[in-house]
Every structure is written in C-alpha cells, then in structure tokens.
C-alpha positions as CSV (number, residue, x, y, z in Angstrom):
1,X,72.6,32.4,-65.1
2,X,69.8,30.3,-64.0
3,X,69.5,30.1,-60.2
4,X,67.2,27.2,-59.2
5,X,66.6,25.1,-56.1
6,X,67.7,21.5,-55.8
7,X,64.1,20.5,-55.2
8,X,63.0,21.9,-58.6
9,X,65.9,20.3,-60.4
10,X,64.9,17.0,-58.8
11,X,61.3,17.4,-59.9
12,X,62.3,18.2,-63.5
13,X,64.6,15.1,-63.6
14,X,61.9,12.9,-62.0
15,X,59.3,14.1,-64.6
16,X,61.7,13.4,-67.5
17,X,62.5,9.9,-66.1
18,X,58.8,9.2,-65.5
19,X,57.7,10.2,-69.1
20,X,60.6,8.4,-70.8
21,X,60.7,7.1,-73.5
22,X,58.5,10.1,-74.5
23,X,59.7,13.7,-74.0
24,X,58.5,15.4,-70.9
25,X,57.7,19.1,-70.8
26,X,56.5,21.8,-68.4
27,X,57.0,25.2,-67.0
28,X,58.2,26.7,-63.7
29,X,56.4,30.0,-63.0
30,X,57.8,32.7,-60.8
31,X,56.7,36.2,-59.6
32,X,56.7,38.5,-62.6
33,X,60.0,40.3,-63.0
34,X,61.8,38.2,-60.4
35,X,63.6,35.7,-62.6
36,X,63.1,33.3,-59.7
37,X,61.5,29.9,-60.6
38,X,59.1,28.8,-57.9
39,X,56.0,27.0,-59.0
40,X,56.6,23.6,-60.8
41,X,53.9,22.9,-63.4
42,X,54.4,19.6,-65.3
43,X,52.5,19.6,-68.6
44,X,51.4,16.6,-70.6
45,X,53.2,16.2,-73.9
46,X,50.4,16.5,-76.4
47,X,52.6,14.9,-79.1
48,X,53.2,11.8,-76.9
49,X,56.5,11.4,-78.8
50,X,60.1,10.3,-78.0
51,X,61.4,12.9,-80.4
52,X,59.1,15.9,-80.1
53,X,57.2,17.8,-77.4
54,X,54.2,20.0,-77.8
55,X,52.0,21.8,-75.2
56,X,48.3,21.4,-75.7
57,X,47.0,24.8,-76.8
58,X,44.1,24.7,-74.4
59,X,46.3,23.7,-71.5
60,X,48.7,26.4,-72.4
61,X,46.0,29.1,-72.6
62,X,44.7,28.0,-69.2
63,X,48.2,28.2,-67.7
64,X,48.9,31.6,-69.1
65,X,45.6,32.9,-67.7
66,X,46.4,31.4,-64.3
67,X,49.9,32.9,-64.3
68,X,48.4,36.3,-65.3
69,X,45.9,36.0,-62.4
70,X,48.7,35.2,-60.0
71,X,51.1,37.9,-61.3
72,X,53.5,35.3,-62.5
73,X,55.4,34.6,-65.7
74,X,57.2,31.5,-67.1
75,X,60.7,31.7,-65.7
76,X,61.7,28.2,-66.9
77,X,60.3,26.3,-69.9
78,X,61.7,22.7,-69.7
79,X,61.6,19.5,-71.7
80,X,63.6,16.4,-72.1
81,X,65.4,14.7,-74.9
82,X,65.3,10.9,-74.7
83,X,68.0,9.9,-77.1
84,X,70.2,12.9,-77.8
85,X,72.1,15.5,-75.8
86,X,70.4,18.2,-73.8
87,X,70.8,20.9,-76.5
88,X,67.9,22.7,-78.4
89,X,66.9,21.1,-81.7
90,X,65.9,23.3,-84.7
91,X,62.3,22.6,-83.7
92,X,62.9,23.7,-80.1
93,X,64.5,26.9,-81.3
94,X,61.7,27.7,-83.7
95,X,59.1,27.2,-81.0
96,X,60.9,29.3,-78.3
97,X,58.7,32.3,-77.9
98,X,59.5,33.4,-74.4
99,X,62.6,35.7,-74.8
100,X,62.8,36.2,-71.0
101,X,62.6,32.5,-70.1
102,X,65.3,30.0,-69.3
103,X,65.0,27.0,-71.6
104,X,66.0,23.9,-69.6
105,X,66.8,20.6,-71.3
106,X,67.3,17.4,-69.6
107,X,68.6,14.4,-71.5
108,X,67.6,10.9,-70.2
109,X,70.1,9.4,-72.6
110,X,73.7,8.9,-71.3
111,X,75.2,10.8,-74.2
112,X,78.2,12.2,-72.4
113,X,79.3,9.2,-70.3
114,X,78.7,11.3,-67.1
115,X,75.6,9.5,-65.9
116,X,71.9,9.0,-66.6
117,X,71.1,12.6,-67.5
118,X,72.3,16.0,-68.5
119,X,70.7,19.2,-67.1
120,X,71.4,22.4,-69.1
121,X,69.9,25.8,-69.5
122,X,69.8,28.1,-72.5
123,X,68.5,31.5,-73.5
124,X,66.8,31.5,-76.9
125,X,66.1,34.9,-78.4
126,X,65.4,35.5,-82.1
127,X,66.7,32.0,-83.0
128,X,70.0,32.6,-81.2
129,X,70.9,29.9,-78.6
130,X,73.2,30.9,-75.7
131,X,74.0,28.3,-73.0
132,X,74.1,29.7,-69.5
133,X,75.5,28.5,-66.2
134,X,73.1,26.8,-63.7
135,X,73.5,27.6,-60.0
136,X,71.7,25.0,-57.8
137,X,70.8,26.2,-54.3
138,X,69.0,24.8,-51.3
139,X,66.7,27.8,-51.0
140,X,66.4,31.4,-52.3
C-alpha cells in the first residue's frame, strides 16, 4: 500500500494538469528504507510528448547523486497519461527499474466517467504489474 499525504497527491495532479497535453513526470524522494514519500521533485519530460515520458539522463544522474547525498531513495516515480487510463503501458513497464518504488499514474483524460483524473499506484517488479491501494493522509 502507498501511504501519501494529500499535499503530495495535489502536487502530482497539479503537475499533470500543468503539463497537459504532454505527459508529466517526476519523483518523490523519501528517507532510505522508510517507504515514506516526502520530497516532491517534478522533472521535465525530455520527450515533450503526449504519449511518452522520458527523464533526461543528466537530470536523472544529478537527482540520484542528490538523493544519495541526502540518504534518500525514490519512493514514488510518477507520470501522467493524457488520453488513456492510469495503467502502465508496455513502455512504462519496460522502463520500470526501481523495484522498491511505487509507480503512480495520473490520467488527465476522463476515461472512467468519475472526473477529470485517475490517481493509481502500482508495483512493477521484473515486468509484473501489481496495483496497490492508496491511503491518503493529512500528515505522517
């Protein structure tokens, strides 16, 4: 289960809406070993695409060095889908290289009739996708 604050959910959704019609992407870092997302890090989508996201390799290297210096790890890796449901695509699955991370997808398309977006979390390990519950809290 992903436990995340309402503030972080709101920031992810705001980033997805801001970058629409392109996919938005980013990371939420947390203390190593804690599974607690804390530090919101929106990243530019180097692909600048409505159907694909890509972290710039230089930006990603800088982020990982920074997280290492701060004794953090990527707790959440997020991105948006602009025209489809919030479910990992084959490309998303092939690029999922953080087995301990929660992969959050936000859809800015109203694909389920429930409103402007979907917010879902998945674990992706060795190509296997498992959806998990999301518990939104006011604070940890």
